[in-house]
C-alpha positions in Angstrom: 31.9 -40.7 -7.6 30.9 -39.2 -11.3 34.2 -38.0 -12.2 34.6 -38.8 -15.8 32.6 -37.8 -18.9 30.9 -41.0 -19.8 30.0 -41.8 -16.2 28.4 -38.0 -16.2 26.6 -38.9 -19.2 25.5 -42.1 -18.4 24.3 -40.8 -15.1 22.2 -38.1 -17.2 20.7 -40.8 -19.4 19.6 -42.9 -16.5 17.6 -40.1 -14.8 16.2 -38.9 -18.3 14.9 -42.6 -18.6 13.4 -43.0 -15.1 11.9 -39.7 -15.1 10.5 -40.6 -18.3 9.4 -43.9 -17.0 7.5 -42.0 -14.1 6.1 -39.5 -16.4 4.8 -42.2 -19.0 3.2 -44.8 -16.2 1.5 -42.1 -13.6 -2.0 -41.5 -14.1 -2.9 -37.7 -15.3 -2.2 -37.4 -18.7 -3.7 -34.1 -20.0 -3.8 -34.8 -23.8 -2.6 -31.2 -24.8 -6.3 -30.1 -23.8 -5.3 -26.3 -23.3 -3.0 -26.2 -26.8 -6.8 -27.6 -28.1 -8.3 -24.4 -26.8 -5.5 -22.2 -27.8 -5.6 -23.8 -31.6 -9.3 -24.1 -32.1 -9.8 -20.4 -30.9 -7.7 -18.6 -33.3 -8.9 -21.0 -36.0 -12.6 -20.4 -35.2 -11.9 -16.8 -35.1 -9.6 -16.6 -38.3 -11.1 -19.2 -40.7 -15.2 -18.6 -39.5 -15.4 -15.5 -38.1 -16.0 -16.7 -34.6 -15.9 -14.6 -31.4 -12.9 -15.4 -29.0 -14.6 -15.8 -26.1 -17.5 -17.5 -27.6 -15.5 -21.1 -28.4 -15.2 -23.7 -26.2 -13.5 -27.1 -26.7 -15.5 -30.0 -28.1 -18.3 -30.8 -25.5 -16.9 -28.7 -22.5 -17.5 -25.6 -21.3 -13.8 -24.3 -21.3 -12.8 -21.6 -23.9 -10.5 -19.0 -24.0 -9.9 -17.1 -20.6 -6.6 -14.9 -21.4 -6.8 -11.2 -22.5 -7.3 -10.6 -26.5 -3.4 -10.0 -26.8 -2.4 -13.6 -26.0 -4.7 -14.5 -28.9 -3.0 -11.8 -31.3 0.0 -13.5 -30.0 -1.2 -17.0 -31.3 -2.5 -16.2 -34.5 0.2 -18.0 -36.3 -1.4 -21.5 -34.9 -4.2 -20.7 -37.5 -1.5 -21.7 -40.0 -0.6 -25.0 -38.5 -2.5 -28.3 -38.2 -3.1 -29.8 -35.0 -0.1 -32.2 -34.5 2.3 -29.5 -35.7 0.6 -26.8 -33.0 1.7 -29.4 -30.4 5.2 -30.0 -31.5 5.9 -26.0 -32.2 4.7 -25.8 -28.5 6.7 -28.5 -26.8 9.6 -27.3 -28.6 8.9 -23.9 -27.5 8.3 -24.8 -23.8 11.9 -26.4 -24.1 13.7 -23.4 -25.2 11.8 -21.6 -22.3 12.8 -24.8 -19.7 16.5 -24.7 -21.2 16.7 -20.6 -20.8 15.3 -20.9 -16.9 17.8 -23.6 -16.0 20.8 -21.6 -17.9 19.7 -18.1 -15.6 18.9 -20.3 -12.5 20.9 -23.4 -12.4 24.1 -23.0 -14.6 25.7 -20.1 -12.1 25.1 -23.1 -9.3 27.6 -25.2 -11.2 30.1 -22.4 -12.0 30.1 -21.3 -8.2 30.8 -25.2 -7.3 32.9 -25.6 -10.2 31.2 -28.9 -11.3 30.5 -29.8 -14.8 28.2 -27.2 -16.3 26.2 -29.1 -18.8 26.4 -32.4 -16.1 24.6 -30.4 -13.5 22.0 -28.3 -15.7 21.1 -31.8 -17.0 20.4 -33.4 -13.7 18.4 -30.3 -12.6 16.4 -30.5 -16.1 15.5 -34.2 -15.1 14.4 -33.6 -12.0 12.6 -30.5 -12.5 11.0 -32.7 -15.5 9.7 -35.0 -12.5 7.5 -31.8 -11.0 3.7 -32.3 -11.2 3.7 -28.4 -12.6 5.9 -29.0 -15.1 4.4 -32.5 -16.0 0.9 -30.6 -16.3 2.4 -27.6 -18.1 3.6 -30.0 -20.6 0.4 -32.5 -20.7 -1.6 -29.3 -21.1 0.2 -27.6 -23.6 0.1 -24.7 -21.1 1.9 -21.4 -21.9 3.4 -21.4 -18.0 6.9 -22.1 -19.0 6.8 -19.4 -21.8 5.9 -16.7 -19.3 7.9 -17.9 -16.5 10.7 -17.2 -19.3 9.8 -14.0 -20.5 10.0 -12.8 -16.8 13.0 -14.1 -15.9 14.5 -12.7 -18.8 14.1 -9.5 -17.3 15.8 -10.8 -13.8 18.7 -11.8 -16.0 18.9 -8.5 -17.7 18.9 -7.1 -14.0 21.4 -9.3 -12.7 23.9 -8.8 -15.7 23.5 -4.9 -15.9 21.7 -4.6 -18.9 18.9 -2.5 -17.2 18.1 -0.7 -20.4 15.9 -3.3 -21.6 14.5 -4.6 -18.3 10.7 -4.5 -18.3 9.9 -6.0 -21.4 9.5 -9.4 -21.0 7.4 -8.4 -18.0 5.3 -6.2 -19.9 4.5 -8.7 -22.4 4.0 -11.6 -19.7 1.3 -9.3 -18.4 -0.4 -8.5 -21.5 -0.5 -12.2 -22.4 -2.0 -13.1 -18.9 -2.8 -11.0 -16.1 -1.0 -12.3 -13.0 2.8 -11.5 -14.3 1.4 -7.9 -13.4 2.8 -8.4 -9.5 6.1 -8.4 -10.9 5.5 -4.3 -11.8 4.7 -3.7 -8.1 8.1 -5.8 -7.3 10.1 -3.6 -9.9 8.5 -0.2 -8.1 9.0 -2.0 -4.4 12.5 -2.8 -5.4 13.1 0.8 -6.5 14.0 -0.3 -10.3 11.5 2.6 -11.5 12.4 2.6 -15.0 12.2 -0.9 -15.5 8.7 -0.9 -14.2 7.4 2.3 -16.5 9.0 0.3 -19.3 6.9 -3.0 -18.3 3.8 -1.1 -18.0 4.1 1.0 -21.1 4.7 -2.4 -22.8 1.6 -3.9 -21.2 -0.3 -1.1 -22.2 0.8 -0.7 -25.9 0.2 -4.6 -26.4 -3.2 -4.3 -25.0 -3.8 -1.4 -27.4 -2.6 -3.2 -30.0 -4.9 -5.8 -29.4 -7.9 -3.8 -29.4 -6.6 -2.5 -32.8 -6.8 -5.9 -34.3 -9.8 -7.1 -31.8 -11.7 -4.5 -30.6 -15.1 -6.7 -30.0 -13.2 -9.3 -28.2 -11.4 -6.9 -26.3 -14.4 -5.3 -25.2 -16.2 -8.0 -24.0 -12.9 -9.4 -22.2 -12.5 -5.9 -20.1 -16.2 -5.6 -19.7 -17.3 -9.4 -19.2 -15.2 -12.0 -19.1 -12.1 -10.6 -16.8 -14.6 -10.9 -13.7 -16.1 -14.2 -14.7 -14.6 -17.0 -12.7 -17.2 -19.5 -13.8 -15.2 -19.6 -17.1 -12.0 -20.9 -15.6 -13.6 -23.5 -13.3 -14.6 -24.8 -9.8 -12.9 -22.8 -7.2 -12.8 -25.7 -4.7 -11.5 -27.9 -7.1 -8.5 -29.6 -5.6 -6.2 -28.2 -8.5 -6.9 -25.0 -7.3 -4.1 -24.4 -5.1 -4.2 -21.0 -4.1 -5.6 -18.9 -0.8 -8.8 -18.8 -2.5 -8.4 -22.1 -3.0 -8.1 -23.7 0.5 -11.0 -21.1 1.3 -13.8 -22.6 -1.2 -12.5 -25.8 0.2 -13.9 -25.6 3.4 -17.4 -26.0 5.1 -20.2 -23.9 3.5 -21.0 -22.2 6.5 -17.4 -20.5 6.7 -17.5 -16.9 4.9 -15.7 -16.9 1.9 -14.8 -13.2 0.4 -14.0 -11.7 3.7 -11.5 -14.1 5.0 -9.8 -14.8 1.6 -9.1 -10.6 1.4 -7.5 -10.8 5.0 -5.2 -13.5 3.8 -4.4 -12.1 0.6 -3.8 -8.8 2.5 -1.6 -10.7 5.3 0.2 -12.7 2.4 1.0 -9.1 0.4 2.5 -7.5 3.6 4.9 -10.7 4.3 5.7 -10.1 0.3 6.1 -6.9 0.9 8.5 -6.7 3.7 10.6 -9.6 1.9 11.2 -8.0 -1.6 12.2 -5.2 0.1 14.8 -6.8 2.2 15.6 -8.5 -1.0 16.2 -5.4 -2.8 18.4 -3.8 0.0 20.3 -6.7 -0.1 21.0 -6.1 -4.4 19.1 -9.8 -4.4 17.3 -10.0 -7.8 16.8 -13.4 -7.8 15.5 -13.7 -4.4 13.2 -10.7 -5.3 11.6 -12.6 -8.5 11.4 -15.7 -6.8 9.4 -14.3 -3.5 6.7 -12.4 -6.2 6.4 -15.6 -8.1 5.0 -17.2 -4.6 2.9 -14.3 -4.3 1.5 -14.2 -7.4 0.5 -18.0 -7.1 -0.9 -17.3 -3.4 -3.5 -14.4 -3.9 -4.6 -15.5 -7.5 -8.0 -16.5 -7.4 -7.2 -19.7 -9.3 -3.8 -20.9 -9.0 -3.9 -24.5 -11.1 -1.3 -27.0 -9.9 0.4 -26.3 -13.3 0.6 -22.7 -12.5 2.8 -23.9 -9.9 5.5 -23.5 -12.3 6.0 -19.9 -10.8 7.6 -21.5 -7.7 10.2 -23.2 -9.5 12.9 -20.4 -9.0 12.2 -19.9 -5.0 13.2 -24.0 -4.9 16.3 -23.9 -7.4 17.2 -20.8 -4.9 16.4 -23.0 -1.6 18.7 -26.0 -3.2 21.6 -23.2 -3.5 21.1 -21.6 -0.7 21.4 -25.4 1.0 24.4 -26.3 -1.3 26.4 -23.2 -0.1 25.7 -22.9 3.4 28.8 -24.2 5.5 27.1 -24.6 9.0 26.3 -28.3 8.7 23.3 -28.3 10.9 21.8 -25.4 8.7 23.3 -26.9 5.2 21.2 -30.1 6.0 17.8 -28.5 7.2 18.2 -26.7 3.9 18.9 -29.4 1.7 16.1 -31.7 3.4 13.5 -29.0 3.5 14.3 -28.6 -0.5 14.5 -32.3 -1.1 10.8 -32.2 0.8 9.6 -29.9 -1.1 10.4 -31.1 -4.5 9.1 -34.7 -3.6 6.0 -33.5 -2.5 5.7 -31.4 -5.6 6.4 -34.5 -7.4 3.6 -36.5 -5.9 0.3 -35.0 -7.1 -0.5 -36.0 -3.3 -3.0 -33.2 -3.5 -5.3 -35.8 -5.7 -6.2 -38.1 -2.8 -8.5 -35.6 -1.5 -9.9 -34.5 -5.3 -13.6 -36.0 -4.1 -13.3 -35.2 -0.9 -11.6 -32.8 1.0 -13.4 -32.1 4.2 -12.3 -32.5 7.7 -8.3 -31.8 9.3 -6.6 -34.3 6.8 -8.4 -32.3 3.6 -7.5 -28.7 4.9 -3.8 -30.0 5.5 -3.4 -32.6 2.7 -5.8 -31.2 0.1 -3.7 -27.9 0.3 -0.2 -29.0 0.3 1.2 -27.2 -2.1 -0.3 -23.9 -0.9 1.5 -24.5 2.2 4.6 -25.5 0.5 4.0 -22.2 -1.0 3.4 -20.3 1.5 6.3 -21.6 3.7 9.0 -20.5 0.5 7.1 -17.6 0.8 8.2 -16.5 4.4 11.3 -18.7 5.2 13.0 -18.7 1.6 17.1 -17.7 2.4 17.9 -14.0 0.9 21.3 -12.9 0.3 23.4 -11.1 2.8 23.2 -7.0 2.4 26.4 -5.4 0.7 27.8 -2.0 1.1 27.1 -1.0 -2.6 23.6 -2.2 -3.0 22.9 -0.7 -5.8 25.6 -2.2 -8.3 24.2 -4.7 -10.3 24.5 -7.8 -9.4 26.9 -10.5 -11.3 25.1 -13.4 -13.2 26.6 -15.5 -10.0 24.4 -13.6 -7.9 21.9 -16.3 -7.3 25.0 -18.5 -6.0 26.4 -16.5 -3.4 26.5 -16.6 0.3 22.5 -17.2 1.5 21.5 -15.1 5.1 19.3 -16.5 7.5 15.8 -15.2 7.0 
């Protein structure tokens, strides 16, 4: 039993060491490639008068793919050298991760009266081993920063600070379009004021980018937005979206039609489930389901984008921990642990070169099936009589209902 502060500290240090060795020894280090794209883009724009969407990294064809407001936000990178830019990015990513753990894991510790720092420390080690988190850090991606911006609004809503809810989602949507689906979630859940604030924030940020960078803004909205070739090969095994699944099927299989049908079915399932979450007052459940839907319907969901599934994974663990029926508790915890292990394993890369056949369909898109299963079966809260009352900070750890 880990009952003393010393024992708890030693356990967290042991876990951190094990995870650190795991990350250090496995292949797939990305060399902060995306930080290089961001840093190179803003430096070329500011210091050489280059075009935001004309810059490409070194000898690759990869360039800046986000809306112009993202480049505006990243302008301070033009004041930094290469290594300081990496350090600042790592520090901001660590702060974002700490905020996410505080909002989603700390309430679990409070409900079970576990030592809070110990619980968050263990969770940080376990989540740090996930491939989406590893890749986000190794690439130098913005995923965790955007997730923290969005979940900030979730925290505001669950703590009764509704007045400011929506700003985080609006900023995230202006930096990268995918989080805009959370505005739709706010509408579906009856949070019209937050949805309006999110929409207004996104529009204001976009107009600010137009004022600062009118030429690149025109280029993005008229050319870059629809050019998926700038992002990469849709069939690449790292694309763990429904579109990626379709793209990896034999060439004789139609592409657009089946994908649109799958997207429509996914959105229908998502709408039903988030409406159910809204009726129960389950804000965190609605946010988690929306993150899953965003990953599934996006044309491109690289593995590192799957940090948007973190809230759902944490909520699945929380549901298992609070479940009093032994069989159901065991099933929920086994499901959470199984999904966690698979997402740590990088198993999809076994099919990086040959993803045809039934094994390729199953294994090469394994993260897609996990995301879809979470969307369909993530336990939600039991409806309460006063569903309009803002949920308490402990809302993610109350009793889960059967989905």
